[in-house]
VOPA-753106 format. One line per 4 residues: number of its first residue (from 1); their letters; for each residue x, y, z of C-alpha. Coordinates in pm, 1 decimal. Layout:
REM VOPA-753106
NUM = A = X:Y:Z | ...
//
This chain:
REM VOPA-753106
1 = MAAR = -6732.9:6129.2:-9285.1 | -6741.7:6090.1:-9663.8 | -6616.1:5766.3:-9815.6 | -6258.2:5767.7:-9931.0
5 = HAVI = -6225.4:5833.8:-10305.2 | -5995.9:5647.8:-10544.8 | -5930.8:5747.5:-10904.9 | -5810.3:5458.9:-11120.0
9 = SGAS = -5655.5:5522.6:-11462.3 | -5699.0:5222.6:-11690.1 | -6000.9:4995.2:-11737.4 | -5845.2:4659.9:-11816.4
13 = IAGL = -5781.8:4372.2:-11576.5 | -5563.4:4548.0:-11316.4 | -5773.8:4863.5:-11309.0 | -6105.3:4681.2:-11295.7
17 = SAAF = -5981.9:4444.9:-11024.1 | -5872.5:4743.2:-10815.8 | -6210.0:4910.4:-10878.8 | -6395.6:4592.4:-10775.9
21 = WLRR = -6211.3:4547.1:-10447.9 | -6175.4:4911.4:-10346.5 | -6547.8:4959.1:-10395.6 | -6616.4:4635.3:-10208.5
25 = TGWQ = -6418.8:4774.9:-9915.1 | -6611.7:5099.8:-9903.3 | -6430.1:5335.4:-10137.2 | -6591.3:5573.9:-10382.3
29 = VTVL = -6430.7:5476.3:-10715.6 | -6387.6:5663.2:-11043.4 | -6222.3:5483.7:-11335.6 | -6072.8:5678.5:-11626.1
33 = ERAE = -6016.2:5500.6:-11958.6 | -5857.7:5668.3:-12259.8 | -6047.2:5451.9:-12512.6 | -6381.5:5588.2:-12625.1
37 = EFRD = -6554.7:5266.0:-12517.9 | -6474.7:4935.9:-12355.2 | -6191.3:4762.3:-12541.1 | -6291.1:4413.5:-12649.9
41 = GGQN = -6060.1:4177.7:-12833.4 | -5711.3:4072.0:-12742.5 | -5533.7:3741.8:-12706.4 | -5536.1:3455.8:-12458.5
45 = VDVR = -5472.8:3526.1:-12093.1 | -5520.7:3290.1:-11802.8 | -5577.7:3280.0:-11429.6 | -5317.6:3080.9:-11237.4
49 = GVGR = -5191.2:3023.5:-10886.3 | -5334.4:3250.6:-10619.7 | -5529.5:3430.5:-10893.8 | -5778.8:3143.1:-10885.2
53 = EVLA = -5847.0:3213.0:-10518.0 | -5901.6:3584.5:-10588.5 | -6138.4:3493.9:-10871.9 | -6332.6:3266.8:-10636.7
57 = RMGL = -6356.7:3541.5:-10374.1 | -6499.3:3769.8:-10641.9 | -6762.7:3506.3:-10716.7 | -6656.3:3502.5:-11081.6
61 = AEAV = -6502.0:3158.5:-11129.2 | -6798.9:3013.8:-11315.5 | -6856.6:3331.4:-11517.3 | -6495.5:3322.9:-11639.8
65 = KEQN = -6512.0:2949.5:-11714.6 | -6811.0:3018.7:-11936.4 | -6582.2:3239.4:-12149.2 | -6324.3:2961.3:-12196.9
69 = TTET = -6147.1:2983.5:-12532.5 | -6213.2:2611.1:-12602.2 | -5837.8:2541.4:-12620.2 | -5755.3:2186.2:-12509.6
73 = GTVF = -5375.9:2162.6:-12533.5 | -5047.3:2295.6:-12668.6 | -4835.0:2133.4:-12939.3 | -4514.8:2217.9:-13126.3
77 = VDTD = -4546.7:2161.2:-13501.3 | -4315.9:2149.0:-13802.3 | -4351.2:2330.1:-14133.9 | -4610.0:2074.3:-14251.1
81 = GRVL = -4813.8:2107.5:-13932.2 | -4708.4:1768.5:-13797.0 | -4695.0:1749.5:-13418.1 | -4338.1:1726.0:-13287.0
85 = AELP = -4411.9:1743.5:-12914.2 | -4698.0:1825.7:-12677.3 | -4669.3:2032.8:-12362.2 | -4822.7:1892.2:-12044.0
89 = SNGP = -5167.0:2036.9:-11977.5 | -5262.6:1837.8:-11669.1 | -5404.6:2031.0:-11375.8 | -5533.0:2389.5:-11351.9
93 = DGAT = -5191.6:2544.8:-11429.4 | -5092.0:2342.8:-11735.3 | -4973.6:2501.4:-12060.5 | -5343.3:2543.7:-12136.4
97 = AEFE = -5483.5:2656.6:-11804.0 | -5818.7:2571.7:-11644.8 | -5913.5:2939.2:-11676.2 | -5806.5:3014.9:-12035.2
101 = VLRG = -5986.8:3324.5:-12162.0 | -5944.6:3614.5:-12402.9 | -5829.8:3939.4:-12247.2 | -6139.4:4127.4:-12360.3
105 = DFAR = -6376.9:3857.0:-12237.7 | -6201.5:3846.6:-11899.8 | -6206.9:4222.9:-11852.1 | -6571.3:4246.0:-11961.3
109 = TILK = -6668.0:3976.1:-11708.7 | -6516.7:4183.5:-11427.2 | -6678.3:4499.3:-11567.4 | -7023.8:4339.4:-11571.4
113 = HLPD = -6989.4:4234.6:-11207.2 | -6849.1:4554.6:-11057.2 | -7024.8:4654.1:-10736.2 | -7280.8:4931.8:-10769.9
117 = GVEI = -7137.2:5280.4:-10746.6 | -6823.1:5247.6:-10960.3 | -6814.1:5535.1:-11209.4 | -6634.9:5470.2:-11540.2
121 = IYGD = -6543.9:5761.3:-11766.9 | -6437.7:5669.4:-12120.4 | -6245.3:5885.2:-12366.2 | -6047.0:6081.6:-12107.9
125 = TITE = -5687.9:6078.1:-11985.1 | -5484.8:6232.3:-11705.0 | -5290.0:6545.4:-11795.4 | -5185.2:6671.5:-11452.9
129 = VAED = -5146.7:6537.8:-11100.3 | -5103.1:6760.7:-10796.3 | -5069.3:6623.7:-10446.2 | -5067.0:6760.5:-10094.2
133 = ADAV = -5076.7:6596.5:-9752.5 | -5453.1:6541.1:-9762.6 | -5546.2:6461.5:-10122.5 | -5436.2:6415.4:-10482.5
137 = AVTT = -5593.9:6633.4:-10752.6 | -5628.0:6477.1:-11097.3 | -5685.9:6697.0:-11402.3 | -5795.0:6531.3:-11725.7
141 = ASGR = -5773.0:6620.1:-12092.5 | -6145.0:6708.8:-12096.6 | -6099.2:6955.9:-11811.8 | -6229.4:6744.3:-11524.9
145 = VLSA = -6065.7:6801.5:-11187.9 | -6106.3:6507.1:-10951.3 | -6003.5:6524.8:-10588.1 | -5912.0:6186.0:-10444.8
149 = DLLV = -5746.9:6015.4:-10152.4 | -5566.9:5773.1:-10384.1 | -5465.4:5756.6:-10750.6 | -5406.5:5409.9:-10899.0
153 = LAEG = -5223.1:5397.7:-11231.0 | -5312.4:5082.0:-11423.4 | -5238.7:5217.7:-11769.8 | -5020.3:4935.8:-11900.5
157 = VRSA = -4655.3:4894.3:-11992.7 | -4629.9:5229.3:-12175.1 | -4808.1:5434.4:-11909.1 | -4755.4:5803.7:-11980.9
161 = TRDR = -4870.7:5912.7:-11635.0 | -4627.7:5670.4:-11468.3 | -4344.2:5812.4:-11675.7 | -4431.2:6167.3:-11571.8
165 = LFGD = -4454.7:6084.3:-11203.0 | -4203.2:5800.1:-11162.8 | -3977.0:5843.9:-11464.7 | -3655.2:5839.0:-11263.0
169 = LVDR = -3750.5:5499.0:-11117.7 | -3857.5:5319.7:-11436.3 | -3613.0:5055.2:-11556.8 | -3710.8:4927.9:-11903.7
173 = RDLG = -3552.8:4597.1:-12000.6 | -3579.0:4529.4:-12373.0 | -3601.7:4155.6:-12444.7 | -3535.0:4212.1:-12816.0
177 = ISMV = -3854.8:4040.2:-12933.0 | -4123.4:4198.6:-13150.1 | -4469.8:4046.1:-13172.4 | -4785.3:4112.8:-13369.7
181 = FGTI = -5121.6:3973.9:-13259.2 | -5455.3:3962.2:-13436.0 | -5774.2:3771.3:-13513.7 | -5804.1:3585.8:-13844.2
185 = PRTA = -6077.9:3372.6:-14004.5 | -6100.8:3014.9:-13881.5 | -6041.6:2740.0:-14137.7 | -6119.8:2368.6:-14147.0
189 = SDDS = -5753.8:2289.8:-14069.9 | -5769.0:2469.5:-13733.8 | -5832.8:2257.2:-13428.7 | -5871.8:2293.4:-13051.7
193 = RWRW = -5499.7:2312.3:-12975.3 | -5250.6:2595.4:-12944.2 | -5018.6:2518.7:-13237.4 | -4670.9:2662.4:-13201.1
197 = FTTT = -4425.9:2672.2:-13494.0 | -4061.1:2775.2:-13454.7 | -3818.5:2821.2:-13741.4 | -3479.3:2972.1:-13816.9
201 = GGRQ = -3410.3:3343.6:-13803.7 | -3558.0:3374.0:-13454.8 | -3917.5:3341.0:-13579.0 | -4233.9:3187.0:-13435.5
205 = VHLR = -4590.9:3148.4:-13564.5 | -4875.5:3073.1:-13323.3 | -5238.9:2978.5:-13388.1 | -5492.5:2938.6:-13106.5
209 = PDNH = -5865.6:2864.6:-13108.3 | -6113.9:3104.6:-12955.2 | -6477.6:3088.2:-12847.1 | -6596.9:3333.7:-13112.7
213 = GTTR = -6558.4:3117.3:-13423.4 | -6228.4:3276.0:-13525.5 | -5858.0:3203.9:-13468.5 | -5613.3:3411.0:-13263.5
217 = AMLA = -5276.2:3440.8:-13435.4 | -4934.8:3570.7:-13336.4 | -4601.8:3623.1:-13510.5 | -4292.1:3669.4:-13296.1
221 = HARA = -3945.3:3770.5:-13410.3 | -3628.6:3799.7:-13203.4 | -3482.2:4126.5:-13326.7 | -3349.4:4455.1:-13190.4
225 = ADVT = -3577.4:4709.6:-13364.0 | -3886.5:4836.7:-13183.4 | -4174.6:4811.1:-13432.3 | -4415.5:4986.3:-13194.7
229 = RLDR = -4269.6:5311.3:-13325.7 | -4415.4:5236.1:-13668.3 | -4773.6:5277.4:-13785.2 | -4975.5:4963.5:-13847.2
233 = ADAL = -4906.1:4940.8:-14221.4 | -4531.2:4983.1:-14182.9 | -4514.4:4740.9:-13888.8 | -4700.4:4473.3:-14087.1
237 = AEFR = -4473.1:4535.6:-14384.0 | -4174.3:4467.7:-14157.5 | -4324.2:4141.0:-14040.7 | -4412.8:4043.4:-14397.8
241 = RHFA = -4051.7:4100.4:-14500.5 | -3914.1:3890.1:-14216.8 | -4171.9:3609.6:-14243.2 | -4192.5:3582.5:-14624.1
245 = DAGW = -4009.2:3248.6:-14624.4 | -4099.9:3130.1:-14273.2 | -4329.8:2852.5:-14391.8 | -4623.1:2676.2:-14227.6
249 = EARR = -4914.9:2923.4:-14182.1 | -4710.4:3244.6:-14184.3 | -4849.5:3375.0:-14512.8 | -5208.1:3301.1:-14407.8
253 = VLDG = -5151.9:3492.6:-14083.3 | -4999.0:3790.9:-14261.8 | -5283.2:3803.0:-14515.1 | -5534.3:3776.3:-14230.6
257 = FDTS = -5373.1:4063.2:-14040.9 | -5419.0:4292.7:-14340.5 | -5793.4:4298.9:-14272.7 | -5802.7:4209.1:-13901.5
261 = ADVY = -5984.3:4463.0:-13684.1 | -5771.9:4412.2:-13373.3 | -5407.2:4393.0:-13481.1 | -5174.9:4481.2:-13195.6
265 = VDHL = -4798.0:4522.8:-13221.7 | -4569.8:4489.0:-12921.3 | -4199.2:4493.1:-12843.7 | -4139.9:4292.4:-12529.4
269 = TQIR = -4015.3:4517.0:-12251.9 | -4005.5:4435.2:-11885.5 | -4080.4:4716.8:-11641.3 | -3881.7:4698.2:-11318.0
273 = MPVW = -3914.7:4951.6:-11040.1 | -3772.4:4967.7:-10686.5 | -4104.0:5103.3:-10550.1 | -4458.7:5112.4:-10683.0
277 = HRGR = -4591.0:5411.6:-10494.2 | -4515.6:5769.9:-10406.6 | -4733.9:5959.0:-10165.8 | -5096.0:5893.4:-10264.5
281 = VCLA = -5014.1:5754.3:-10610.2 | -4957.0:5383.3:-10669.8 | -4905.6:5154.1:-10967.7 | -5070.8:4822.7:-11052.4
285 = GDAA = -5039.0:4567.1:-11330.3 | -4809.2:4613.8:-11627.9 | -4752.1:4981.0:-11544.3 | -4565.9:4864.6:-11234.5
289 = WCVT = -4405.6:4535.6:-11334.7 | -4472.8:4426.3:-11692.5 | -4356.0:4064.2:-11701.3 | -4419.6:4017.5:-12078.4
293 = PMGG = -4554.4:3698.8:-12237.6 | -4208.0:3546.6:-12196.6 | -4257.3:3542.8:-11820.7 | -4630.2:3478.9:-11832.3
297 = GGAS = -4886.8:3531.5:-11562.2 | -4946.7:3900.3:-11629.5 | -5325.7:3870.8:-11608.5 | -5305.9:3670.5:-11285.6
301 = LALV = -5075.7:3927.9:-11126.6 | -5304.5:4208.8:-11242.4 | -5609.0:4038.3:-11091.8 | -5433.7:3965.1:-10762.3
305 = SGYV = -5293.2:4318.0:-10735.2 | -5640.4:4473.2:-10709.9 | -5735.3:4246.3:-10421.1 | -5405.6:4288.0:-10233.9
309 = LAAC = -5413.6:4667.7:-10271.6 | -5766.8:4696.7:-10133.7 | -5702.7:4442.9:-9856.9 | -5390.1:4618.4:-9732.0
313 = LSTT = -5557.8:4958.6:-9737.2 | -5865.3:4818.5:-9561.5 | -5660.9:4725.0:-9255.1 | -5451.7:5043.3:-9231.6
317 = GSRF = -5727.9:5302.5:-9261.9 | -5593.1:5652.6:-9322.0 | -5231.6:5533.8:-9289.8 | -5186.0:5520.4:-9666.1
321 = EEGL = -4808.4:5484.7:-9663.3 | -4834.9:5180.7:-9438.3 | -5103.8:5022.6:-9655.1 | -4921.9:5083.3:-9982.8
325 = AAYE = -4596.9:4950.4:-9836.9 | -4780.1:4634.6:-9726.8 | -4926.5:4596.8:-10078.6 | -4579.4:4612.8:-10231.2
329 = KWMR = -4431.6:4374.8:-9976.6 | -4695.9:4110.5:-10048.5 | -4687.3:4142.3:-10428.8 | -4311.1:4175.1:-10479.9
333 = PLVD = -4214.7:3805.1:-10443.9 | -4476.0:3700.5:-10703.2 | -4350.7:3959.7:-10949.9 | -3981.5:3890.3:-10893.1
337 = DVQT = -4037.3:3520.9:-10950.0 | -4188.1:3579.1:-11295.7 | -3952.1:3857.3:-11403.3 | -3639.4:3654.9:-11336.3
341 = LPRW = -3576.3:3497.7:-11678.0 | -3272.2:3274.9:-11738.6 | -3019.6:3421.0:-11984.9 | -3058.5:3125.3:-12219.9
345 = IVPV = -3434.4:3156.4:-12263.0 | -3441.0:3392.6:-12564.6 | -3169.2:3222.7:-12777.7 | -3316.7:2879.1:-12705.3
349 = AYPR = -3677.3:2986.1:-12766.1 | -3584.0:3176.7:-13083.6 | -3306.8:2985.4:-13263.3 | -3144.6:3163.5:-13555.5
353 = TRLG = -2967.1:2877.1:-13734.4 | -3059.5:2531.6:-13860.2 | -2837.3:2379.3:-13594.6 | -3004.0:2589.1:-13326.2
357 = LALR = -3346.9:2482.2:-13451.6 | -3248.6:2115.0:-13451.0 | -3122.4:2145.9:-13093.8 | -3440.1:2328.2:-12991.8
361 = RLAD = -3655.7:2047.2:-13131.1 | -3448.9:1784.1:-12951.0 | -3490.1:1984.1:-12629.1 | -3867.4:2006.6:-12687.6
365 = KAMT = -3893.9:1629.4:-12721.5 | -3682.2:1570.8:-12413.2 | -3867.8:1822.4:-12197.1 | -4208.7:1683.0:-12296.9
369 = SSLL = -4107.4:1320.2:-12244.0 | -4272.0:1122.6:-11966.7 | -3951.7:1148.2:-11765.3 | -3910.0:1526.9:-11776.3
373 = SPLT = -4264.6:1654.5:-11832.3 | -4325.3:1702.4:-11455.2 | -4028.0:1941.4:-11453.2 | -4154.5:2119.5:-11764.2
377 = AKFT = -4494.4:2166.8:-11599.4 | -4333.1:2377.8:-11327.7 | -4252.1:2649.2:-11584.4 | -4622.7:2731.4:-11612.9
381 = QVAD = -4676.0:2762.5:-11237.8 | -4678.5:3140.6:-11197.6 | -4847.6:3361.1:-10936.5 | -4807.9:3064.2:-10706.7
385 = TTRA = -4749.5:3108.8:-10334.0 | -4797.7:2928.4:-10005.6 | -4870.7:3259.7:-9830.8 | -5227.4:3338.6:-9734.3
389 = LPPI = -5386.5:3635.1:-9907.4 | -5397.2:3939.5:-9679.6 | -5731.2:3970.2:-9498.8 | -5985.6:4236.1:-9582.7
393 = GAAH = -6081.8:4454.9:-9289.0 | -6408.1:4630.9:-9223.5 | -6516.1:4891.3:-9478.5 | -6393.9:5240.1:-9393.2
397 = S = -6592.0:5557.2:-9444.8
//
């Protein structure tokens, strides 16, 4: 009997993790990626909680550590760059995690260590999906027709294929925060810490070191408009207008973004769905449950999802519905825990007035004091569980 065939759409962390583990458990795997080549770049992600165990089972812990961003801690600063408070970074799940890595470096590490036999097709996207009781047929923009036993959609928060197939189940929750990320030149004033500046008008400026001799920067603004609908120039013009008087390093970041090769604009939107599969099609990563940077842990959940999916399917054989249901049941508590944000989090994190900013800074000092820092540390403990990972069964063919 021929090996079962999985088509995976999306070649970032969730898709590559699924490819790694499905192939490891005996599947034939084809990965489709819309980009013309592997997508490097991106901002900091980390591996936390049970994600560390999955990474160890992949044999990639040391390889990922070698890609560490060099970040040593996280501090809140004022408009002159003076440190106001420092977040606790003790232990593997501190504000700066043990496995702190750039998204592109992390994904490339998995890519380089995929088991033999995984086929990756760049520059192609899904245009049509047809399913019957025995298989799912995937047609691509280039005219390929792939027959598979399983289709895994790991296309990210704005997955077009998910919207076509699961549109009636997709609940988008707009957090009202726009962000722009990019890489800018490193200067002598940059150091090894994540420096986090908050000011009035619901604005934040972030600078973080990387392991490539540059600095990763982010601007965040609590606002209603979705700047992802704009082209790059117009989106940057919007941020320049809103951050013109923000202070600290805002102008440097904006000037750097004008020539940055990897500017990315986002409008934070959670994806919530009652189910993550239909028939022989399932979702993984942000396409299923985008938790946004406000919740954190997206990369860890993406990594874990690939293992859990393959493990559950490895023990149910041809009973796909049973395996996919088990995958959802195991992953759901981890996702729900991160997606449940308190109502106060956005107004407190993004104060609009001078009074709000003063209260925020008092709260920062209190929460990072020796008395309360153990409580603060719990906010960074995501993808954490006392449950054992599901076992992997014998490879099926």
